[in-house]
PDB file of N, CA, C and O in Angstrom:
ATOM      1  N   MET A   1     -12.498  -4.068  27.094  1.00  0.00           N
ATOM      2  CA  MET A   1     -12.940  -4.395  26.141  1.00  0.00           C
ATOM      3  C   MET A   1     -12.997  -3.373  25.299  1.00  0.00           C
ATOM      4  O   MET A   1     -12.548  -3.599  24.175  1.00  0.00           O
ATOM      5  N   LYS A   2     -13.533  -2.022  25.571  1.00  0.00           N
ATOM      6  CA  LYS A   2     -13.364  -1.097  24.774  1.00  0.00           C
ATOM      7  C   LYS A   2     -11.365  -0.550  24.677  1.00  0.00           C
ATOM      8  O   LYS A   2     -10.942   0.132  23.743  1.00  0.00           O
ATOM      9  N   ARG A   3     -10.523  -1.018  25.764  1.00  0.00           N
ATOM     10  CA  ARG A   3      -9.406  -0.954  25.297  1.00  0.00           C
ATOM     11  C   ARG A   3      -8.791  -1.590  24.226  1.00  0.00           C
ATOM     12  O   ARG A   3      -7.835  -1.126  23.605  1.00  0.00           O
ATOM     13  N   LEU A   4      -9.384  -2.744  23.990  1.00  0.00           N
ATOM     14  CA  LEU A   4      -8.872  -4.009  23.445  1.00  0.00           C
ATOM     15  C   LEU A   4      -9.218  -3.869  22.362  1.00  0.00           C
ATOM     16  O   LEU A   4      -8.314  -4.187  21.590  1.00  0.00           O
ATOM     17  N   SER A   5     -10.076  -3.551  21.883  1.00  0.00           N
ATOM     18  CA  SER A   5     -10.541  -2.626  20.461  1.00  0.00           C
ATOM     19  C   SER A   5      -9.840  -1.860  19.926  1.00  0.00           C
ATOM     20  O   SER A   5      -9.264  -1.868  18.838  1.00  0.00           O
ATOM     21  N   LEU A   6      -9.925  -0.842  21.121  1.00  0.00           N
ATOM     22  CA  LEU A   6      -8.674   0.319  20.224  1.00  0.00           C
ATOM     23  C   LEU A   6      -7.121  -0.167  20.229  1.00  0.00           C
ATOM     24  O   LEU A   6      -6.491   0.266  19.264  1.00  0.00           O
ATOM     25  N   VAL A   7      -6.487  -0.868  21.002  1.00  0.00           N
ATOM     26  CA  VAL A   7      -5.558  -1.793  20.506  1.00  0.00           C
ATOM     27  C   VAL A   7      -5.323  -2.341  19.258  1.00  0.00           C
ATOM     28  O   VAL A   7      -4.370  -2.026  18.545  1.00  0.00           O
ATOM     29  N   VAL A   8      -6.264  -3.242  18.951  1.00  0.00           N
ATOM     30  CA  VAL A   8      -6.225  -3.595  17.874  1.00  0.00           C
ATOM     31  C   VAL A   8      -6.340  -2.738  16.817  1.00  0.00           C
ATOM     32  O   VAL A   8      -5.394  -2.722  16.030  1.00  0.00           O
ATOM     33  N   VAL A   9      -7.549  -1.808  16.551  1.00  0.00           N
ATOM     34  CA  VAL A   9      -7.401  -0.805  15.042  1.00  0.00           C
ATOM     35  C   VAL A   9      -6.100  -0.003  15.176  1.00  0.00           C
ATOM     36  O   VAL A   9      -5.487   0.363  14.174  1.00  0.00           O
ATOM     37  N   LEU A  10      -5.707   0.251  16.348  1.00  0.00           N
ATOM     38  CA  LEU A  10      -4.394   1.230  16.449  1.00  0.00           C
ATOM     39  C   LEU A  10      -3.121   0.473  15.514  1.00  0.00           C
ATOM     40  O   LEU A  10      -2.427   0.971  14.628  1.00  0.00           O
ATOM     41  N   SER A  11      -3.109  -1.307  16.239  1.00  0.00           N
ATOM     42  CA  SER A  11      -1.756  -1.223  15.746  1.00  0.00           C
ATOM     43  C   SER A  11      -2.230  -2.001  13.852  1.00  0.00           C
ATOM     44  O   SER A  11      -1.431  -2.646  13.174  1.00  0.00           O
ATOM     45  N   LEU A  12      -3.273  -1.757  13.553  1.00  0.00           N
ATOM     46  CA  LEU A  12      -3.747  -2.111  12.241  1.00  0.00           C
ATOM     47  C   LEU A  12      -3.077  -0.774  11.398  1.00  0.00           C
ATOM     48  O   LEU A  12      -2.308  -1.016  10.468  1.00  0.00           O
ATOM     49  N   PHE A  13      -3.328   0.333  11.678  1.00  0.00           N
ATOM     50  CA  PHE A  13      -2.938   1.366  11.359  1.00  0.00           C
ATOM     51  C   PHE A  13      -1.384   0.993  11.591  1.00  0.00           C
ATOM     52  O   PHE A  13      -0.910   0.757  10.480  1.00  0.00           O
ATOM     53  N   ALA A  14      -0.474   0.858  12.527  1.00  0.00           N
ATOM     54  CA  ALA A  14       0.662   1.243  12.892  1.00  0.00           C
ATOM     55  C   ALA A  14       1.301   0.154  11.666  1.00  0.00           C
ATOM     56  O   ALA A  14       1.962   0.563  10.712  1.00  0.00           O
ATOM     57  N   ALA A  15       1.036  -0.978  11.849  1.00  0.00           N
ATOM     58  CA  ALA A  15       0.934  -2.573  10.846  1.00  0.00           C
ATOM     59  C   ALA A  15       1.306  -1.831   9.276  1.00  0.00           C
ATOM     60  O   ALA A  15       2.235  -2.154   8.536  1.00  0.00           O
ATOM     61  N   ALA A  16       0.107  -0.575   9.001  1.00  0.00           N
ATOM     62  CA  ALA A  16       0.409  -0.310   7.180  1.00  0.00           C
ATOM     63  C   ALA A  16       2.020  -0.154   6.800  1.00  0.00           C
ATOM     64  O   ALA A  16       2.512  -0.908   5.960  1.00  0.00           O
ATOM     65  N   PRO A  17       2.618   0.614   7.299  1.00  0.00           N
ATOM     66  CA  PRO A  17       3.701   0.538   6.855  1.00  0.00           C
ATOM     67  C   PRO A  17       4.962  -0.035   6.880  1.00  0.00           C
ATOM     68  O   PRO A  17       6.068   0.206   6.396  1.00  0.00           O
ATOM     69  N   ALA A  18       4.322  -1.081   7.773  1.00  0.00           N
ATOM     70  CA  ALA A  18       5.778  -2.209   7.586  1.00  0.00           C
ATOM     71  C   ALA A  18       5.502  -2.666   6.475  1.00  0.00           C
ATOM     72  O   ALA A  18       6.463  -2.765   5.712  1.00  0.00           O
ATOM     73  N   PHE A  19       4.124  -3.117   5.947  1.00  0.00           N
ATOM     74  CA  PHE A  19       3.665  -3.859   4.800  1.00  0.00           C
ATOM     75  C   PHE A  19       3.969  -3.491   3.184  1.00  0.00           C
ATOM     76  O   PHE A  19       4.034  -4.085   2.108  1.00  0.00           O
ATOM     77  N   ALA A  20       4.179  -1.475   3.967  1.00  0.00           N
ATOM     78  CA  ALA A  20       4.257  -0.644   2.645  1.00  0.00           C
ATOM     79  C   ALA A  20       5.833  -1.001   1.680  1.00  0.00           C
ATOM     80  O   ALA A  20       6.410  -0.211   0.932  1.00  0.00           O
ATOM     81  N   GLU A  21       6.112  -1.990   1.906  1.00  0.00           N
ATOM     82  CA  GLU A  21       7.641  -2.094   1.275  1.00  0.00           C
ATOM     83  C   GLU A  21       7.393  -3.345   0.240  1.00  0.00           C
ATOM     84  O   GLU A  21       7.860  -4.484   0.250  1.00  0.00           O
ATOM     85  N   VAL A  22       6.599  -2.780  -0.538  1.00  0.00           N
ATOM     86  CA  VAL A  22       6.251  -3.337  -2.037  1.00  0.00           C
ATOM     87  C   VAL A  22       6.977  -3.600  -2.997  1.00  0.00           C
ATOM     88  O   VAL A  22       7.728  -2.711  -3.400  1.00  0.00           O
ATOM     89  N   SER A  23       6.973  -4.727  -3.562  1.00  0.00           N
ATOM     90  CA  SER A  23       7.973  -4.918  -4.615  1.00  0.00           C
ATOM     91  C   SER A  23       7.460  -4.305  -6.323  1.00  0.00           C
ATOM     92  O   SER A  23       7.484  -4.966  -7.361  1.00  0.00           O
ATOM     93  N   CYS A  24       7.155  -3.303  -6.205  1.00  0.00           N
ATOM     94  CA  CYS A  24       6.705  -2.826  -7.981  1.00  0.00           C
ATOM     95  C   CYS A  24       7.687  -2.014  -8.292  1.00  0.00           C
ATOM     96  O   CYS A  24       8.058  -0.937  -7.825  1.00  0.00           O
ATOM     97  N   LYS A  25       7.992  -2.570  -9.002  1.00  0.00           N
ATOM     98  CA  LYS A  25       9.458  -1.542 -10.369  1.00  0.00           C
ATOM     99  C   LYS A  25       8.586  -0.816 -11.578  1.00  0.00           C
ATOM    100  O   LYS A  25       7.596  -1.438 -11.961  1.00  0.00           O
ATOM    101  N   ALA A  26       8.741  -0.150 -11.907  1.00  0.00           N
ATOM    102  CA  ALA A  26       8.232   0.583 -12.756  1.00  0.00           C
ATOM    103  C   ALA A  26       8.315   0.398 -13.816  1.00  0.00           C
ATOM    104  O   ALA A  26       8.242   1.469 -14.419  1.00  0.00           O
ATOM    105  N   VAL A  27       8.542  -1.119 -15.001  1.00  0.00           N
ATOM    106  CA  VAL A  27       9.467  -1.421 -16.063  1.00  0.00           C
ATOM    107  C   VAL A  27       8.435  -1.864 -16.735  1.00  0.00           C
ATOM    108  O   VAL A  27       7.527  -2.505 -16.206  1.00  0.00           O
ATOM    109  N   SER A  28       8.497  -1.478 -18.303  1.00  0.00           N
ATOM    110  CA  SER A  28       8.002  -1.477 -19.461  1.00  0.00           C
ATOM    111  C   SER A  28       8.110  -2.994 -19.738  1.00  0.00           C
ATOM    112  O   SER A  28       9.077  -3.591 -19.264  1.00  0.00           O
ATOM    113  N   ALA A  29       7.266  -3.609 -20.410  1.00  0.00           N
ATOM    114  CA  ALA A  29       7.693  -4.924 -21.288  1.00  0.00           C
ATOM    115  C   ALA A  29       8.769  -5.200 -21.843  1.00  0.00           C
ATOM    116  O   ALA A  29       9.147  -6.362 -21.701  1.00  0.00           O
ATOM    117  N   ASP A  30       9.387  -4.533 -22.422  1.00  0.00           N
ATOM    118  CA  ASP A  30      10.857  -4.598 -23.088  1.00  0.00           C
ATOM    119  C   ASP A  30      11.970  -4.173 -22.070  1.00  0.00           C
ATOM    120  O   ASP A  30      13.122  -4.077 -22.491  1.00  0.00           O
ATOM    121  N   GLY A  31      11.637  -3.863 -20.494  1.00  0.00           N
ATOM    122  CA  GLY A  31      12.796  -4.138 -19.721  1.00  0.00           C
ATOM    123  C   GLY A  31      13.034  -2.323 -19.064  1.00  0.00           C
ATOM    124  O   GLY A  31      13.519  -1.969 -17.989  1.00  0.00           O
ATOM    125  N   LYS A  32      12.472  -1.466 -20.215  1.00  0.00           N
ATOM    126  CA  LYS A  32      13.033   0.176 -19.785  1.00  0.00           C
ATOM    127  C   LYS A  32      12.257   0.609 -18.701  1.00  0.00           C
ATOM    128  O   LYS A  32      11.089   0.247 -18.556  1.00  0.00           O
ATOM    129  N   PRO A  33      12.902   1.441 -17.851  1.00  0.00           N
ATOM    130  CA  PRO A  33      12.044   1.765 -16.721  1.00  0.00           C
ATOM    131  C   PRO A  33      11.200   2.674 -17.732  1.00  0.00           C
ATOM    132  O   PRO A  33      11.452   3.356 -18.725  1.00  0.00           O
ATOM    133  N   LEU A  34       9.774   2.252 -16.780  1.00  0.00           N
ATOM    134  CA  LEU A  34       8.537   3.721 -17.006  1.00  0.00           C
ATOM    135  C   LEU A  34       8.977   5.430 -16.544  1.00  0.00           C
ATOM    136  O   LEU A  34       9.472   5.798 -15.479  1.00  0.00           O
ATOM    137  N   ALA A  35       8.649   6.158 -17.590  1.00  0.00           N
ATOM    138  CA  ALA A  35       8.500   7.361 -16.628  1.00  0.00           C
ATOM    139  C   ALA A  35       7.067   8.455 -16.827  1.00  0.00           C
ATOM    140  O   ALA A  35       6.003   7.899 -17.100  1.00  0.00           O
ATOM    141  N   GLY A  36       7.077   9.451 -16.733  1.00  0.00           N
ATOM    142  CA  GLY A  36       5.854  10.312 -16.390  1.00  0.00           C
ATOM    143  C   GLY A  36       4.307   9.526 -16.032  1.00  0.00           C
ATOM    144  O   GLY A  36       4.141   8.947 -14.958  1.00  0.00           O
ATOM    145  N   ALA A  37       3.136   9.610 -17.183  1.00  0.00           N
ATOM    146  CA  ALA A  37       2.118   9.390 -16.655  1.00  0.00           C
ATOM    147  C   ALA A  37       1.998   7.933 -16.560  1.00  0.00           C
ATOM    148  O   ALA A  37       1.206   7.444 -15.754  1.00  0.00           O
ATOM    149  N   ALA A  38       3.020   6.903 -17.631  1.00  0.00           N
ATOM    150  CA  ALA A  38       2.972   5.798 -17.273  1.00  0.00           C
ATOM    151  C   ALA A  38       3.309   5.203 -16.137  1.00  0.00           C
ATOM    152  O   ALA A  38       2.678   4.221 -15.746  1.00  0.00           O
ATOM    153  N   LYS A  39       4.232   5.655 -15.528  1.00  0.00           N
ATOM    154  CA  LYS A  39       4.922   5.401 -14.136  1.00  0.00           C
ATOM    155  C   LYS A  39       3.956   5.475 -13.278  1.00  0.00           C
ATOM    156  O   LYS A  39       3.705   4.515 -12.549  1.00  0.00           O
ATOM    157  N   SER A  40       3.305   6.545 -13.227  1.00  0.00           N
ATOM    158  CA  SER A  40       2.457   6.621 -12.098  1.00  0.00           C
ATOM    159  C   SER A  40       1.219   6.285 -12.528  1.00  0.00           C
ATOM    160  O   SER A  40       0.400   6.638 -11.680  1.00  0.00           O
ATOM    161  N   SER A  41       0.725   5.780 -13.432  1.00  0.00           N
ATOM    162  CA  SER A  41      -0.351   4.768 -13.320  1.00  0.00           C
ATOM    163  C   SER A  41      -0.514   3.726 -12.956  1.00  0.00           C
ATOM    164  O   SER A  41      -1.519   3.247 -12.431  1.00  0.00           O
ATOM    165  N   PHE A  42       1.140   2.932 -13.362  1.00  0.00           N
ATOM    166  CA  PHE A  42       1.417   1.856 -12.852  1.00  0.00           C
ATOM    167  C   PHE A  42       1.913   1.577 -11.421  1.00  0.00           C
ATOM    168  O   PHE A  42       1.989   0.436 -10.966  1.00  0.00           O
ATOM    169  N   MET A  43       2.301   2.867 -10.631  1.00  0.00           N
ATOM    170  CA  MET A  43       2.717   2.609  -9.408  1.00  0.00           C
ATOM    171  C   MET A  43       1.392   2.920  -9.035  1.00  0.00           C
ATOM    172  O   MET A  43       1.416   2.067  -8.148  1.00  0.00           O
ATOM    173  N   LYS A  44      -0.008   3.501  -8.908  1.00  0.00           N
ATOM    174  CA  LYS A  44      -0.936   3.622  -8.453  1.00  0.00           C
ATOM    175  C   LYS A  44      -1.683   2.301  -8.332  1.00  0.00           C
ATOM    176  O   LYS A  44      -2.198   1.871  -7.300  1.00  0.00           O
ATOM    177  N   LYS A  45      -1.668   1.610  -9.744  1.00  0.00           N
ATOM    178  CA  LYS A  45      -2.700   0.533  -9.632  1.00  0.00           C
ATOM    179  C   LYS A  45      -1.808  -1.236  -8.692  1.00  0.00           C
ATOM    180  O   LYS A  45      -2.322  -2.274  -8.275  1.00  0.00           O
ATOM    181  N   CYS A  46      -0.469  -0.779  -8.732  1.00  0.00           N
ATOM    182  CA  CYS A  46       0.424  -1.846  -7.993  1.00  0.00           C
ATOM    183  C   CYS A  46       0.189  -1.206  -6.449  1.00  0.00           C
ATOM    184  O   CYS A  46       0.015  -2.192  -5.733  1.00  0.00           O
ATOM    185  N   CYS A  47       0.117  -0.123  -5.716  1.00  0.00           N
ATOM    186  CA  CYS A  47       0.118  -0.072  -4.561  1.00  0.00           C
ATOM    187  C   CYS A  47      -1.040  -0.033  -3.972  1.00  0.00           C
ATOM    188  O   CYS A  47      -1.021   0.015  -2.742  1.00  0.00           O
ATOM    189  N   GLU A  48      -2.426  -0.043  -4.709  1.00  0.00           N
ATOM    190  CA  GLU A  48      -3.592  -0.533  -4.518  1.00  0.00           C
ATOM    191  C   GLU A  48      -4.279  -1.731  -4.710  1.00  0.00           C
ATOM    192  O   GLU A  48      -5.428  -2.011  -4.369  1.00  0.00           O
ATOM    193  N   ASP A  49      -3.326  -2.507  -5.379  1.00  0.00           N
ATOM    194  CA  ASP A  49      -3.424  -3.517  -5.045  1.00  0.00           C
ATOM    195  C   ASP A  49      -2.895  -4.762  -4.050  1.00  0.00           C
ATOM    196  O   ASP A  49      -3.318  -5.903  -3.861  1.00  0.00           O
ATOM    197  N   ASN A  50      -1.755  -3.991  -3.497  1.00  0.00           N
ATOM    198  CA  ASN A  50      -0.872  -4.531  -2.652  1.00  0.00           C
ATOM    199  C   ASN A  50      -1.793  -3.903  -1.581  1.00  0.00           C
ATOM    200  O   ASN A  50      -1.203  -4.174  -0.535  1.00  0.00           O
ATOM    201  N   ALA A  51      -2.784  -3.293  -1.294  1.00  0.00           N
ATOM    202  CA  ALA A  51      -3.191  -2.803  -0.219  1.00  0.00           C
ATOM    203  C   ALA A  51      -3.943  -3.909   1.159  1.00  0.00           C
ATOM    204  O   ALA A  51      -5.103  -3.707   1.520  1.00  0.00           O
ATOM    205  N   LYS A  52      -3.315  -4.729   1.620  1.00  0.00           N
ATOM    206  CA  LYS A  52      -3.648  -6.065   2.275  1.00  0.00           C
ATOM    207  C   LYS A  52      -2.793  -5.598   4.015  1.00  0.00           C
ATOM    208  O   LYS A  52      -1.682  -5.090   4.163  1.00  0.00           O
ATOM    209  N   SER A  53      -3.644  -5.940   4.933  1.00  0.00           N
ATOM    210  CA  SER A  53      -3.457  -6.259   5.866  1.00  0.00           C
ATOM    211  C   SER A  53      -2.157  -7.200   5.827  1.00  0.00           C
ATOM    212  O   SER A  53      -1.574  -7.668   4.849  1.00  0.00           O
ATOM    213  N   ALA A  54      -1.846  -7.350   7.405  1.00  0.00           N
ATOM    214  CA  ALA A  54      -1.187  -8.549   7.763  1.00  0.00           C
ATOM    215  C   ALA A  54      -1.703  -9.738   7.957  1.00  0.00           C
ATOM    216  O   ALA A  54      -0.844 -10.598   8.154  1.00  0.00           O
ATOM    217  N   ASP A  55      -3.680 -10.410   7.988  1.00  0.00           N
ATOM    218  CA  ASP A  55      -3.802 -11.511   8.077  1.00  0.00           C
ATOM    219  C   ASP A  55      -4.230 -11.353   6.277  1.00  0.00           C
ATOM    220  O   ASP A  55      -4.991 -12.255   5.927  1.00  0.00           O
ATOM    221  N   GLY A  56      -3.946 -10.609   5.429  1.00  0.00           N
ATOM    222  CA  GLY A  56      -4.016 -10.861   4.016  1.00  0.00           C
ATOM    223  C   GLY A  56      -5.365 -10.381   3.809  1.00  0.00           C
ATOM    224  O   GLY A  56      -5.640 -10.530   2.619  1.00  0.00           O
ATOM    225  N   LYS A  57      -6.442  -9.806   4.533  1.00  0.00           N
ATOM    226  CA  LYS A  57      -7.407  -8.788   3.683  1.00  0.00           C
ATOM    227  C   LYS A  57      -6.976  -7.549   3.405  1.00  0.00           C
ATOM    228  O   LYS A  57      -6.126  -6.804   3.893  1.00  0.00           O
ATOM    229  N   ALA A  58      -8.030  -7.458   2.184  1.00  0.00           N
ATOM    230  CA  ALA A  58      -7.829  -6.139   1.143  1.00  0.00           C
ATOM    231  C   ALA A  58      -8.556  -4.884   2.497  1.00  0.00           C
ATOM    232  O   ALA A  58      -9.654  -4.904   3.053  1.00  0.00           O
ATOM    233  N   LEU A  59      -7.466  -3.973   2.635  1.00  0.00           N
ATOM    234  CA  LEU A  59      -7.759  -2.747   3.243  1.00  0.00           C
ATOM    235  C   LEU A  59      -8.603  -1.792   2.711  1.00  0.00           C
ATOM    236  O   LEU A  59      -8.626  -1.590   1.497  1.00  0.00           O
ATOM    237  N   SER A  60      -9.412  -1.081   3.613  1.00  0.00           N
ATOM    238  CA  SER A  60      -9.979  -0.316   3.580  1.00  0.00           C
ATOM    239  C   SER A  60     -10.304   0.813   3.787  1.00  0.00           C
ATOM    240  O   SER A  60     -10.044   1.040   4.968  1.00  0.00           O
ATOM    241  N   GLY A  61     -10.959   2.138   3.068  1.00  0.00           N
ATOM    242  CA  GLY A  61     -10.861   3.170   4.302  1.00  0.00           C
ATOM    243  C   GLY A  61     -10.196   4.023   4.331  1.00  0.00           C
ATOM    244  O   GLY A  61      -9.976   4.652   3.296  1.00  0.00           O
ATOM    245  N   ALA A  62      -9.576   4.399   5.620  1.00  0.00           N
ATOM    246  CA  ALA A  62      -8.575   5.298   6.291  1.00  0.00           C
ATOM    247  C   ALA A  62      -7.252   4.627   6.195  1.00  0.00           C
ATOM    248  O   ALA A  62      -6.276   5.362   6.045  1.00  0.00           O
ATOM    249  N   ALA A  63      -7.027   3.025   6.274  1.00  0.00           N
ATOM    250  CA  ALA A  63      -6.072   2.642   6.172  1.00  0.00           C
ATOM    251  C   ALA A  63      -5.522   2.290   4.684  1.00  0.00           C
ATOM    252  O   ALA A  63      -4.350   2.243   4.312  1.00  0.00           O
ATOM    253  N   LYS A  64      -6.621   2.073   3.997  1.00  0.00           N
ATOM    254  CA  LYS A  64      -6.005   1.880   2.664  1.00  0.00           C
ATOM    255  C   LYS A  64      -5.407   3.263   2.110  1.00  0.00           C
ATOM    256  O   LYS A  64      -4.331   3.284   1.511  1.00  0.00           O
ATOM    257  N   ASN A  65      -6.129   4.354   2.334  1.00  0.00           N
ATOM    258  CA  ASN A  65      -5.619   5.419   2.213  1.00  0.00           C
ATOM    259  C   ASN A  65      -4.270   6.119   2.306  1.00  0.00           C
ATOM    260  O   ASN A  65      -3.881   7.067   1.625  1.00  0.00           O
ATOM    261  N   SER A  66      -3.618   5.460   3.297  1.00  0.00           N
ATOM    262  CA  SER A  66      -2.692   5.662   4.204  1.00  0.00           C
ATOM    263  C   SER A  66      -1.632   5.236   3.537  1.00  0.00           C
ATOM    264  O   SER A  66      -0.648   5.879   3.172  1.00  0.00           O
ATOM    265  N   PHE A  67      -1.899   4.060   3.392  1.00  0.00           N
ATOM    266  CA  PHE A  67      -1.013   2.941   2.686  1.00  0.00           C
ATOM    267  C   PHE A  67      -0.684   3.613   1.145  1.00  0.00           C
ATOM    268  O   PHE A  67       0.328   4.224   0.803  1.00  0.00           O
ATOM    269  N   VAL A  68      -1.904   3.282   0.333  1.00  0.00           N
ATOM    270  CA  VAL A  68      -1.578   4.044  -1.263  1.00  0.00           C
ATOM    271  C   VAL A  68      -0.673   5.506  -1.475  1.00  0.00           C
ATOM    272  O   VAL A  68       0.205   5.897  -2.244  1.00  0.00           O
ATOM    273  N   LYS A  69      -1.322   5.971  -0.494  1.00  0.00           N
ATOM    274  CA  LYS A  69       0.044   7.374   0.021  1.00  0.00           C
ATOM    275  C   LYS A  69       1.158   7.161   0.225  1.00  0.00           C
ATOM    276  O   LYS A  69       2.079   7.743  -0.349  1.00  0.00           O
ATOM    277  N   LYS A  70       1.303   6.162   1.201  1.00  0.00           N
ATOM    278  CA  LYS A  70       3.004   6.161   1.384  1.00  0.00           C
ATOM    279  C   LYS A  70       3.227   5.404   0.443  1.00  0.00           C
ATOM    280  O   LYS A  70       4.420   5.455   0.143  1.00  0.00           O
ATOM    281  N   CYS A  71       2.531   4.570  -0.310  1.00  0.00           N
ATOM    282  CA  CYS A  71       3.225   3.504  -1.514  1.00  0.00           C
ATOM    283  C   CYS A  71       3.626   4.459  -2.681  1.00  0.00           C
ATOM    284  O   CYS A  71       4.652   4.517  -3.359  1.00  0.00           O
ATOM    285  N   MET A  72       2.402   5.234  -2.686  1.00  0.00           N
ATOM    286  CA  MET A  72       3.059   6.122  -3.914  1.00  0.00           C
ATOM    287  C   MET A  72       4.412   7.437  -3.439  1.00  0.00           C
ATOM    288  O   MET A  72       5.316   7.648  -4.249  1.00  0.00           O
ATOM    289  N   GLY A  73       4.381   8.021  -2.414  1.00  0.00           N
ATOM    290  CA  GLY A  73       5.458   8.675  -1.871  1.00  0.00           C
ATOM    291  C   GLY A  73       6.851   8.227  -1.920  1.00  0.00           C
ATOM    292  O   GLY A  73       7.814   8.969  -1.726  1.00  0.00           O
ATOM    293  N   ASP A  74       6.919   6.853  -2.216  1.00  0.00           N
ATOM    294  CA  ASP A  74       7.999   5.908  -1.934  1.00  0.00           C
ATOM    295  C   ASP A  74       9.045   6.024  -3.635  1.00  0.00           C
ATOM    296  O   ASP A  74      10.064   5.348  -3.780  1.00  0.00           O
TER     297      ASP A  74
END
């Protein structure tokens, strides 16, 4: 039972990067690309809003931090 639980937890962490391909585009309302602080703020909000696991539930803790960090790096 412990082994099964460990496999499930590790698979959730492994699946997070697969779902990190979020379609966030930092573009202002008039269609121009954002830059600087506005882009950083937009990307952080977008990544946090899209931090969901494979079953659609919101990520929390280390999984969410890992997802947001990878999302911000892209």
